[in-house]
C-alpha positions in Angstrom: -10.9 18.7 70.1 -14.2 17.2 69.0 -15.6 18.5 65.8 -18.7 19.8 67.5 -16.6 21.8 69.9 -14.2 23.3 67.3 -15.2 26.9 67.8 -12.0 28.9 66.8 -8.3 28.3 66.9 -5.3 30.3 65.6 -7.5 32.9 64.2 -7.7 34.6 67.6 -4.0 35.3 67.2 -4.8 37.7 64.3 -7.1 39.7 66.5 -4.2 40.2 68.8 -1.9 41.4 66.0 -0.7 38.2 64.5 0.4 38.2 60.8 -0.5 34.7 59.6 -4.3 35.4 59.5 -4.4 39.2 59.2 -7.9 40.6 59.3 -9.6 43.6 57.9 -13.2 44.4 56.8 -14.9 44.9 53.5 -18.3 44.3 51.9 -19.4 41.4 49.8 -21.1 41.9 46.4 -24.4 41.7 48.3 -23.5 44.5 50.7 -22.8 42.4 53.8 -19.8 43.7 55.8 -17.4 40.8 56.6 -14.1 40.3 58.3 -11.5 39.5 55.7 -9.8 36.4 57.2 -8.5 34.9 54.0 -5.0 36.4 54.2 -2.5 33.5 54.1 -5.2 30.9 53.7 -4.8 28.5 50.7 -7.7 26.0 51.1 -10.8 25.7 53.2 -12.3 22.3 54.1 -15.9 22.6 55.3 -16.8 19.7 57.7 -20.4 18.7 58.5 -21.4 18.3 62.1 -23.7 15.5 63.1 -27.3 16.6 63.3 -28.3 14.0 65.9 -25.7 12.6 68.2 -27.4 9.2 68.5 -27.8 8.4 64.8 -25.8 5.3 63.8 -23.2 5.5 61.0 -24.0 3.3 58.1 -21.1 1.1 56.7 -18.3 3.1 58.3 -15.6 0.5 57.4 -16.5 0.8 53.7 -16.4 4.6 53.9 -13.0 4.6 55.5 -11.7 2.4 52.6 -13.1 4.8 50.1 -11.9 8.0 51.7 -8.4 7.2 52.8 -5.3 5.6 51.3 -3.5 2.6 52.6 -0.7 4.8 54.0 -3.2 6.3 56.3 -5.4 3.3 57.2 -2.6 0.9 58.1 -0.9 3.0 60.9 -4.3 4.3 62.0 -5.6 0.7 62.5 -2.6 0.0 64.7 -3.0 3.3 66.7 -6.7 2.9 67.3 -7.8 -0.7 67.0 -11.0 -0.1 69.0 -12.2 2.5 66.5 -11.6 0.1 63.6 -13.4 -2.8 65.4 -16.4 -0.5 65.9 -16.3 0.5 62.3 -16.2 -3.1 61.2 -19.2 -4.1 63.3 -21.1 -0.8 62.6 -21.8 0.0 66.2 -20.8 3.6 66.3 -22.8 6.9 66.0 -22.3 9.3 63.2 -21.0 11.9 65.7 -18.3 9.6 67.0 -17.3 8.7 63.4 -17.0 12.3 62.3 -15.0 13.2 65.4 -12.5 10.5 64.6 -12.2 11.5 61.0 -11.8 15.2 62.1 -9.1 14.1 64.5 -7.2 12.0 62.0 -7.3 14.7 59.3 -5.9 17.3 61.7 -3.1 14.8 62.6 -2.3 14.2 58.9 -2.2 17.8 57.9 0.0 18.9 60.8 2.2 15.9 60.8 5.7 15.6 59.3 4.2 14.2 56.0 2.4 17.6 55.3 3.4 20.3 57.8 0.5 22.6 57.0 -0.6 25.4 59.3 -4.2 25.2 60.3 -7.0 27.3 61.7 -10.7 26.6 62.2 -13.9 28.3 63.1 -17.6 27.4 62.9 -19.7 28.1 59.8 -22.2 30.9 59.8 -25.1 28.5 60.5 -23.2 26.7 63.2 -23.8 23.3 61.5 -20.4 23.2 60.0 -16.7 23.7 60.9 -14.4 25.5 58.5 -10.8 24.2 58.5 -8.3 26.7 57.1 -5.2 25.2 55.5 -2.0 27.2 54.8 1.5 26.2 53.5 4.0 28.9 54.4 7.1 27.3 55.8 9.9 27.3 53.2 11.5 24.1 54.4 8.1 22.3 54.3 7.5 23.7 50.8 10.8 22.4 49.5 10.2 19.0 51.2 6.8 18.6 49.6 7.9 19.8 46.2 10.6 17.1 46.3 8.1 14.4 47.3 5.4 15.1 44.7 7.8 15.9 41.9 6.0 19.0 40.7 7.2 21.0 37.7 8.5 24.4 38.5 9.5 27.1 36.0 13.2 27.8 35.8 14.7 31.3 36.0 15.7 33.3 32.9 19.1 33.8 34.5 19.8 30.1 34.5 19.9 30.2 30.7 22.6 32.9 30.9 24.5 30.7 33.4 24.6 27.9 30.9 25.7 30.4 28.2 22.3 30.6 26.4 19.6 33.2 26.1 16.1 32.5 27.4 13.7 31.9 24.5 10.9 34.4 23.9 7.3 33.9 22.7 6.5 35.1 19.2 5.4 38.7 19.0 1.7 39.4 18.6 0.3 41.3 15.6 -0.1 44.3 17.8 3.5 44.2 19.0 4.7 43.9 15.4 2.6 46.9 14.3 3.6 48.9 17.3 0.2 49.2 18.9 1.1 46.9 21.8 4.1 48.3 23.7 4.5 45.4 26.1 7.8 43.6 25.7 8.0 40.0 24.4 7.3 37.4 27.0 9.9 34.9 28.0 9.2 31.1 27.7 11.6 29.3 30.1 11.3 25.6 30.6 9.4 23.8 33.4 11.4 21.1 35.2 10.6 18.7 38.0 11.6 20.2 41.3 14.5 18.6 43.1 16.3 20.3 46.0 19.5 18.3 45.2 19.4 19.5 41.6 18.9 23.1 42.8 22.0 22.8 45.0 24.0 21.1 42.3 23.2 24.0 40.0 24.5 26.6 42.5 27.6 24.6 43.2 28.4 24.1 39.5 28.0 27.9 39.0 30.5 28.6 41.7 33.0 26.1 40.3 32.6 27.4 36.8 33.4 30.9 38.0 36.5 29.7 39.8 37.6 27.8 36.6 36.9 30.9 34.4 38.9 33.1 36.7 41.9 30.7 36.6 41.7 30.5 32.8 41.6 34.3 32.5 44.6 34.7 34.8 46.6 32.1 32.8 45.8 34.0 29.6 46.6 37.4 31.0 50.1 36.3 32.0 51.0 35.2 28.5 48.7 37.4 26.4 49.9 39.0 23.2 47.3 39.8 20.7 49.7 39.2 17.8 50.7 35.8 19.1 48.9 33.0 17.2 49.4 30.6 20.0 47.5 32.9 22.4 44.7 33.2 19.8 44.6 29.4 19.6 44.1 29.1 23.4 40.9 31.2 23.1 39.1 28.9 20.8 38.6 25.9 23.2 37.1 28.3 25.8 34.6 29.8 23.2 33.3 26.3 22.3 32.0 25.6 25.8 28.9 27.7 26.2 28.6 27.6 30.0 32.4 28.4 30.6 32.4 31.0 27.8 29.5 32.8 29.6 31.4 32.9 32.9 34.5 34.2 31.2 32.7 37.0 29.4 30.8 38.0 32.6 34.0 38.2 34.6 35.8 40.2 31.9 33.0 42.7 31.7 33.0 43.0 35.5 36.8 43.6 35.6 36.8 46.1 32.8 34.5 48.3 34.8 36.2 47.7 38.1 38.8 50.4 39.0 40.9 47.9 41.1 41.8 46.3 37.8 42.8 49.5 36.0 46.4 48.4 35.5 45.3 45.3 33.5 42.3 46.9 31.8 43.9 47.2 28.4 44.8 43.5 28.5 41.3 42.6 29.5 39.9 44.7 26.7 42.2 43.0 24.1 41.3 39.6 25.5 37.5 40.5 25.4 37.8 41.7 21.9 39.6 38.7 20.7 37.2 36.3 22.2 34.2 38.2 20.7 35.9 38.2 17.3 36.3 34.4 17.6 32.6 34.1 18.3 31.6 36.3 15.4 33.5 34.3 12.9 31.2 31.3 13.6 28.0 33.3 14.0 26.8 35.2 11.0 24.2 37.2 13.0 26.7 38.4 15.5 29.2 39.3 12.8 26.5 41.3 10.9 25.5 43.3 14.0 29.1 44.7 14.5 30.2 44.8 10.9 28.4 48.1 10.2 29.9 49.8 13.2 32.8 51.9 12.1 35.0 52.7 15.1 36.6 50.2 17.5 34.9 52.1 20.4 31.4 51.5 19.0 32.2 47.8 18.5 33.5 47.5 22.0 30.3 49.1 23.4 28.1 46.8 21.4 30.0 43.8 22.6 29.9 44.9 26.2 26.1 45.5 25.9 25.7 42.0 24.7 27.3 40.6 27.9 25.9 43.1 30.4 22.5 43.7 32.0 19.7 43.8 30.9 20.6 41.5 28.1 22.9 39.3 30.2 23.6 38.8 33.9 26.1 40.8 35.9 28.7 38.8 37.8 26.9 39.3 41.1 23.6 38.2 39.6 25.4 35.3 37.9 26.6 34.0 41.2 23.3 34.4 42.9 21.1 33.0 40.2 18.9 30.0 41.2 17.8 27.2 38.9 14.1 27.4 39.9 11.9 30.5 40.3 10.2 31.1 43.6 7.0 29.1 44.2 4.0 31.0 43.1 0.6 31.0 44.8 -0.7 28.7 42.1 2.3 26.3 42.8 1.4 26.2 46.5 -2.2 25.4 45.8 -1.3 22.5 43.5 1.3 21.3 46.0 -1.3 21.1 48.8 -3.8 19.4 46.5 -1.3 16.8 45.3 -0.1 16.1 48.8 -3.6 15.6 50.1 -4.3 13.2 47.3 -1.6 10.9 48.6 -3.5 10.6 51.9 -7.2 11.0 51.2 -9.8 11.2 48.4 -11.5 14.6 48.7 -14.3 13.6 46.3 -15.1 10.6 48.4 -15.2 12.7 51.6 -17.8 15.0 49.8 -19.7 12.0 48.4 -20.2 10.4 51.8 -21.2 13.7 53.5 -18.1 14.0 55.7 -17.2 17.4 54.3 -19.5 19.8 52.6 -17.0 21.3 50.2 -13.3 21.9 49.6 -12.2 25.0 47.8 -9.3 27.5 47.5 -9.9 30.7 49.4 -10.6 33.9 47.3 -8.2 36.7 48.2 -9.7 40.1 48.2 -6.6 42.0 46.9 -6.2 39.6 43.9 -10.0 39.6 43.2 -9.9 43.4 43.2 -7.1 43.4 40.6 -9.0 41.0 38.4 -12.2 43.0 38.7 -10.5 46.3 37.6 -10.7 45.3 34.0 -11.2 41.6 33.4 -14.3 40.9 35.5 -15.8 44.3 35.6 -19.3 44.9 34.1 -18.8 48.6 33.5 -19.7 49.8 30.0 -16.1 50.6 29.1 -15.0 47.1 30.0 -17.9 45.5 28.2 -16.6 46.9 24.9 -12.8 46.5 25.5 -10.8 44.6 22.9 -11.0 40.8 23.6 -7.3 40.2 23.5 -4.9 38.1 25.6 -4.0 40.9 27.9 -5.6 39.2 30.9 -4.7 35.6 30.0 -1.6 35.2 32.2 -3.3 36.9 35.2 -6.3 34.6 34.9 -4.0 31.5 34.7 -2.0 32.6 37.7 -5.1 32.9 39.8 -7.5 30.2 38.6 -5.2 27.7 36.8 -5.0 26.5 33.2 -8.5 24.9 32.9 -10.3 28.2 33.5 -7.6 30.2 31.6 -7.9 28.1 28.5 -11.7 28.5 28.4 -11.5 32.3 28.6 -8.6 32.2 26.1 -10.7 30.3 23.6 -13.7 32.6 24.2 -11.6 35.7 23.7 -9.9 34.2 20.6 -13.1 33.2 19.0 -14.6 36.7 19.7 -11.5 38.4 18.1 -11.9 36.2 15.1 -15.6 37.1 14.8 -14.8 40.8 14.3 -14.2 40.3 10.5 -17.4 38.2 9.9 -19.4 40.5 12.1 -18.4 43.5 10.0 -19.2 41.7 6.7 -22.5 40.6 8.1 -23.4 44.3 8.8 -22.4 45.2 5.2 -24.5 42.3 4.0 -27.5 43.5 6.0 -27.2 47.0 4.6 -26.9 45.6 1.1 -30.4 44.2 1.4 -31.7 47.8 1.0 -29.8 48.6 -2.2 -29.4 45.3 -4.1 -31.9 43.2 -5.9 -32.7 39.6 -4.9 -30.3 37.9 -7.2 -27.4 40.1 -6.0 -28.4 39.5 -2.4 -28.3 35.7 -2.9 -24.9 35.9 -4.5 -23.6 37.9 -1.5 -25.0 35.4 0.9 -23.5 32.5 -0.9 -20.1 34.3 -1.0 -20.4 35.0 2.7 -21.2 31.4 3.4 -18.1 30.2 1.5 -16.1 32.7 3.5 -17.5 31.4 6.7 -16.6 27.8 5.8 -13.0 28.9 5.3 -13.2 31.0 8.4 -14.2 28.2 10.8 -11.5 26.0 9.3 -8.9 28.7 9.9 -10.3 29.4 13.4 -9.8 25.7 14.3 -6.4 25.3 12.8 -5.0 28.6 14.1 -6.3 28.1 17.6 -4.6 24.7 17.6 -1.3 26.5 17.0 -2.2 29.1 19.7 -2.9 26.3 22.1 0.6 25.0 21.6 2.1 28.4 22.4 0.0 28.6 25.5 1.0 25.1 26.6 4.7 26.1 26.2 4.3 29.4 28.1 2.2 27.8 30.9 4.3 24.6 31.2 1.4 22.3 30.1 3.2 20.4 27.3 2.8 16.7 28.1 0.7 17.5 31.1 -1.8 14.7 30.3 1.0 12.1 31.0 2.0 13.8 34.3 -1.4 14.8 35.6 -2.6 13.5 39.0 -4.1 10.0 38.9 -7.7 9.8 39.9 -8.3 8.2 43.3 -10.9 5.8 41.8 -8.5 4.6 39.0 -7.7 0.9 39.2 -4.5 0.0 37.3 -5.3 -3.7 37.4 -8.4 -3.1 35.3 -6.6 -1.2 32.5 -7.2 -3.0 29.2 -9.4 -5.6 30.8 -12.6 -6.9 29.4 -14.6 -5.2 32.1 -13.2 -1.8 31.3 -13.7 -2.3 27.5 -17.3 -3.5 28.1 -18.2 -0.5 30.2 -16.8 1.9 27.6 -18.5 0.1 24.8 -21.8 0.2 26.7 -21.4 4.0 27.1 -21.0 4.3 23.3 -24.0 2.0 22.9 -26.0 4.4 25.1 -25.0 7.3 22.8 -26.2 5.4 19.8 -29.4 4.4 21.6 -30.2 8.0 22.7 -29.4 9.5 19.2 -31.5 6.7 17.5 -34.4 7.2 19.8 -34.4 10.9 19.3 -34.3 10.7 15.5 -36.8 7.8 15.4 -39.2 9.6 17.8 -38.9 12.9 15.8 -39.6 11.0 12.6 -42.6 9.1 14.0 -44.1 12.2 15.6 -43.7 14.2 12.3 -45.3 11.4 10.3 -48.2 11.2 12.8 -48.6 15.0 12.5 -48.7 14.8 8.8 -51.3 12.0 8.8 -53.4 14.0 11.3 -53.3 17.1 9.2 -54.5 15.1 6.1 -57.6 13.9 7.9 -58.5 16.6 10.4 -62.0 15.1 11.2 -60.6 11.7 12.4 -59.0 10.6 15.7 -55.5 9.6 16.5 -55.0 6.6 18.8 -52.3 7.2 21.4 -52.8 3.9 23.3 -55.4 1.1 23.2 -58.6 2.8 24.3 -57.1 6.3 24.4 -57.4 8.6 21.4 -57.5 12.3 20.7 -58.8 14.4 17.8 -56.5 14.7 14.8 -56.6 18.5 15.0 -55.3 18.3 18.6 -52.8 15.7 17.6 -51.4 17.9 14.9 -50.9 20.8 17.4 -49.5 18.5 20.1 -47.0 16.8 17.8 -45.0 20.0 17.5 -44.5 20.2 21.3 -44.0 16.4 21.5 -40.8 16.5 19.5 -39.4 19.2 21.7 -40.5 17.4 24.9 -38.9 14.2 23.7 -35.6 15.9 22.9 -35.6 17.7 26.3 -36.4 14.5 28.1 -33.6 12.6 26.4 -31.2 15.4 27.2 -32.3 15.3 30.9 -32.0 11.5 31.2 -28.6 11.6 29.4 -27.3 14.3 31.9 -28.1 11.9 34.8 -26.9 8.6 33.3 -23.8 9.6 31.3 -21.7 11.0 34.2 -22.4 7.9 36.3 -21.4 5.5 33.5 -18.3 7.7 32.8 -17.1 7.3 36.4 -17.1 3.5 35.9 -14.9 3.7 32.8 -11.7 3.7 34.8 -10.1 6.7 33.3 -6.6 7.5 34.7 -6.8 11.3 34.9 -9.6 13.9 35.2 -8.7 15.1 31.7 -9.2 11.7 30.2 -12.6 11.4 31.9 -13.5 14.9 30.7 -12.5 14.2 27.1 -14.6 11.0 27.1 -17.7 12.8 28.4 -17.3 15.7 26.1 -17.1 13.6 22.9 -20.2 11.6 23.8 -22.2 14.5 25.2 -21.6 16.6 22.2 -23.0 13.9 19.9 -26.2 13.8 22.0 -26.4 17.6 22.3 -26.0 18.0 18.5 -29.4 16.3 18.1 -31.0 18.3 20.9 -29.9 21.7 19.6 -29.7 21.2 15.8 -32.6 18.9 15.0 -35.3 21.7 15.0 -33.2 23.9 12.7 -32.3 21.0 10.4 -36.0 20.0 10.2 -36.9 23.6 9.2 -34.1 23.8 6.7 -34.3 20.5 4.9 -37.3 18.3 5.9 -40.3 20.5 6.7 -40.9 21.4 3.0 -41.2 17.7 2.1 -43.2 16.6 5.2 -45.6 19.5 5.8 -44.9 21.8 2.9 -43.8 25.5 3.0 -45.7 28.4 1.5 -43.0 30.1 -0.6 -40.0 31.1 1.6 -42.0 30.6 4.8 -39.5 27.9 6.1 -36.5 30.1 5.5 -38.1 33.1 7.2 -39.0 31.0 10.2 -35.5 29.6 10.3 -34.0 33.1 10.4 -36.3 34.1 13.2 -35.5 31.0 15.2 -31.7 31.6 14.8 -32.1 35.2 16.0 -34.2 33.9 18.9 -31.6 31.3 19.8 -28.7 33.8 20.0 -30.8 36.3 22.1 -32.0 33.4 24.3 -28.5 32.2 24.8 -27.2 35.5 26.3 -30.4 36.0 28.3 -29.9 32.5 29.7 -26.3 33.3 30.7 -27.4 36.5 32.5 -30.3 34.7 34.2 -28.1 31.9 35.3 -25.7 34.3 36.9 -28.5 36.3 38.5 -30.0 33.1 39.9 -26.7 32.2 41.4 -26.4 35.7 42.9 -30.0 35.4 44.2 -29.3 32.0 45.7 -26.1 33.3 47.4 -28.0 36.3 48.7 -30.8 34.2 50.1 -28.4 31.8 51.9 -26.4 34.8 53.2 -29.5 36.7 54.3 -31.0 33.6 56.0 -27.8 32.8 57.9 -27.4 36.5 58.8 -30.8 36.4 60.5 -29.9 33.3 62.4 -26.7 34.9 63.7 -28.7 38.0 64.8 -31.2 35.8 66.6 -28.3 34.0 68.4 -27.1 37.5 69.5 -24.4 38.1 66.9 -20.9 38.8 68.2 -21.8 39.1 71.9 -24.3 41.8 71.2 -21.8 44.1 69.5 -23.7 45.4 66.4 -20.7 47.5 65.2 -18.6 44.4 64.3 -19.2 42.2 61.2 -21.3 39.2 62.1 -19.2 36.8 60.0 -16.0 36.5 57.9 -15.0 36.6 54.2 -14.2 32.8 54.2 -17.5 32.0 55.9 -19.3 34.0 53.2 -17.4 32.1 50.5 -18.5 28.8 52.0 -22.1 29.9 51.3 -21.4 30.5 47.6 -22.3 27.9 44.9 -19.5 25.7 43.8 -18.1 25.9 40.3 -19.8 23.3 38.1 -17.0 22.9 35.5 -16.5 24.4 32.1 -18.3 21.7 30.0 -21.6 23.5 29.9 -20.0 26.8 28.9 -17.9 25.1 26.2 -21.0 23.3 24.9 -22.9 26.6 24.5 -20.0 28.2 22.6 -19.5 25.2 20.4 -23.2 25.0 19.5 -23.2 28.7 18.7 -20.1 28.3 16.5 -22.0 25.5 14.6 -25.0 27.8 14.0 -22.7 30.6 12.7 -20.8 28.4 10.3 -23.8 26.3 9.1 -26.6 28.8 8.7 -24.8 32.0 7.8 -26.0 31.6 4.2 -29.6 32.0 5.4 -29.0 34.6 8.1 -25.5 36.3 7.8 -26.4 38.8 10.6 -26.0 35.8 13.0 -22.3 36.5 13.0 -22.8 40.0 14.3 -25.3 38.8 17.0 -22.8 36.1 18.0 -20.0 38.7 18.4 -22.2 40.9 20.6 -23.3 37.9 22.6 -19.6 36.7 23.1 -18.5 40.2 24.2 -21.2 40.3 26.9 -20.8 36.7 27.9 -17.0 37.1 28.4 -17.5 39.8 31.1 -20.5 38.2 32.7 -18.7 34.8 33.1 -15.6 36.5 34.4 -17.7 38.4 37.0 -19.3 35.1 38.0 -15.9 33.6 38.6 -14.7 36.4 40.8 -17.8 37.6 42.7 -20.5 34.9 42.6 -18.9 31.4 42.9 -16.5 29.7 45.2 -13.0 29.8 43.8 -12.6 26.6 41.7 -9.7 24.1 42.2 -6.7 25.2 40.0 -6.7 22.3 37.6 -4.0 22.0 35.0 -5.0 21.2 31.4 -3.2 20.7 28.1 -5.1 22.9 25.7 -8.8 22.6 25.4 -8.8 18.8 25.1 -11.6 17.2 23.1 -13.3 20.5 22.3 -10.7 21.0 19.5 -11.9 17.8 17.9 -15.5 19.0 18.3 -14.5 22.2 16.4 -13.0 20.1 13.6 -16.2 18.1 13.4 -18.2 21.4 13.1 -15.9 22.6 10.3 -16.8 19.6 8.1 -20.4 19.6 9.1 -20.7 23.3 8.3 -19.3 22.7 4.8 -21.9 20.0 4.1 -24.8 22.0 5.6 -24.0 25.3 4.0 -23.7 23.7 0.5 -27.0 21.8 1.1 -28.8 25.0 2.0 -27.5 26.8 -1.0 -28.5 24.1 -3.5 -31.7 22.5 -2.0 -33.3 25.5 -0.2 -32.3 28.7 -1.9 -33.4 29.9 -5.3 -32.6 29.7 -8.2 -30.8 26.3 -7.5 -33.8 25.1 -5.5 -35.8 25.0 -8.7 -33.4 22.7 -10.5 -34.3 19.1 -11.2 -33.4 16.8 -8.3 -30.8 14.8 -10.3 -29.0 18.0 -11.2 -29.1 19.3 -7.6 -27.7 16.1 -6.3 -24.8 16.3 -8.8 -24.1 19.9 -7.9 -24.3 19.1 -4.2 -21.8 16.2 -4.4 -19.3 18.3 -6.5 -19.6 21.5 -4.4 -19.6 19.7 -1.1 -16.4 17.8 -2.0 -14.8 21.1 -3.1 -15.6 22.7 0.2 -14.3 19.7 2.2 -11.1 19.9 0.2 -10.9 23.7 0.9 -11.3 23.1 4.7 -8.7 20.3 4.6 -6.2 22.5 2.8 -6.7 25.4 5.3 -6.1 23.1 8.2 -3.0 21.6 6.6 -1.6 25.0 5.7 -1.4 26.0 9.4 0.8 23.6 11.4 -0.1 22.8 15.0 3.3 24.1 16.1 4.8 27.3 14.7 8.5 27.6 13.8 9.1 29.8 16.8 7.4 27.3 19.1 9.6 24.6 17.7 12.7 26.7 18.4 11.5 27.3 22.0 11.0 23.6 22.6 14.3 22.7 21.1 16.2 25.3 23.2 14.3 24.3 26.4 15.1 20.7 25.8 18.7 21.5 25.3 18.7 23.7 28.5 17.1 20.9 30.5 
């Protein structure tokens, strides 16, 4: 079927009562009623239709090489040599080219290599075709999981089958104090999926039960609890953990089975003897039963240890699988990994073959998320920023999004204590004299230096726990390789030269920004000293010094914004040429370099006010510090306003597109003139939404805010409270944006927060230096000391604060003892 004629397929089955693409109706956030056709859909690929059937396709052969892998191109060239000849000589129209691409992609997705179920319908505007992709066949799922080698979580019961207990995550503070009644979460291992390994596990389980039964029968025939030889036969069984578990499960089952009543006493004696043998080698087990007085109590305690819910029953033991069922997130990743073996989705978008590629939002799951996590109701805006939604967000959006919101909520929780102290500090201004107020601010600043060091180190440990729970340990080594990665260039001179050039660009932009700011400031100072003169901008072009002094203030800001804009255009293009193997490597590289540039953009005006303006322009008393306070407050307020405005702009854009397309549909006559039926579907509406632009911008704003809190709290302690309020609002607004405003992002895996942890460490040390500098050089009475004395005090105090931050970081290991135990047990179980 040609792309331009792909009106609707498979979806019509739903209207006749099919189950694959069930339909219902609901309203979007903008109030438009839509048919919910997202049931069972995993991905949507939006194809562009040719605007003009006679336009020639430019460089089609090169585009094919970029968009498809060799495993597609080689058989394709043999099947359709005429098409490849036309592509090579460039004598084909864009419509012909897109039709062939469409046809080949349908062949790939429905072939034996993928086995996906497809449906398609036109976009709202009629200029696109939406391809619905689903993966539902269990045999196909197993086959693809085998081929891509994806890691799947193992079952808790598989630990019992091996004679072990599934490890648990450490209890939270709320669980230890009794406020949080939810049980501890299990942390089973993630293993590469292999159907053969799964079958071997089941076969080994059955064989183990057969062997355990034969061992029990042999012991029952000769059993005498007073016979030392019988006692000696037990010990070898108890040393083998997997066989021991099978023996215990069978004994518990037979002791409760009436058909074995004649031998029940023997089974109980045997069960008791085996447990006593275990207790002699395990101090914890021995302690748990030692305080029980009667034999009946000890028997009940031992039975409970080998019975549900602590341990598996015999029936569950025999039915236990090695791997858990595939989750919705697993299927999304499976499809994406399989597609990457045939085509480059980014290249298809870059060359305009497809408009976008996104996972479909599912109304039922979005509604669950919006009940608490993504709701903007007043009660949800003030809810405790805990980890209660973390696993749910991860299961729907993937680890990249989950880690961002986990970091945001953790930082907000940690801000509670500084926010309360900042309120006390604010109230103290009304009752304390100036010297006492300054002492409180200095103490608050020292506390904030230790606080940001503790925040960084403790979240590093939290990240390890999340990586264990979400199966992300070592993910960087196993992540999907980027389609543009060239292994032959790894370590080459070309690769090193491009990466070095990128760092040179960083140095160039930072140097230009600092030099320009210094030159403009000097020019302003000269212009203010001689207000009646003129300042020469260019040969033959000059302005009055009074105007130059006023314009200079804006010139610094304009230069910073211009450099930031140019950097945002150049840096991503250079990063794409650096030949990074995975998306995470590319992202970490961009984050490190971009933050260095953004530091200058955001912090320069505040550093100038804090440290340089008094020397360059002069300050009237505490004028500079008062202006600094005002600018800090304006920054935080502007930050949250910017977040709200950005979300509103995205909503407005979506509304405008949806409204415009709705008018076009009505002009075309809608659904055959039936005004009672929705004019388009939920998936069609999602295709009109803006795509998710990534988390770098959101992380950058949070990191910059963290820097302001830690560096300038000595001047404006109330900043901590404003930041806390800002984070509480931002958390819900961004969650609302993810669920209701944007297309669902690709579920990318991620090991922790990547380079942002290094950024936080950098801010920790920068805050120690900055806060000490403000205390000594800008705040009285130390400001009035002689310069030599101030320098000595700065060096000593600054080194002391750096040592303090270093000690705090070293005192908190990146992996807790409980996490080490979990890792060791999971390694042993694997």
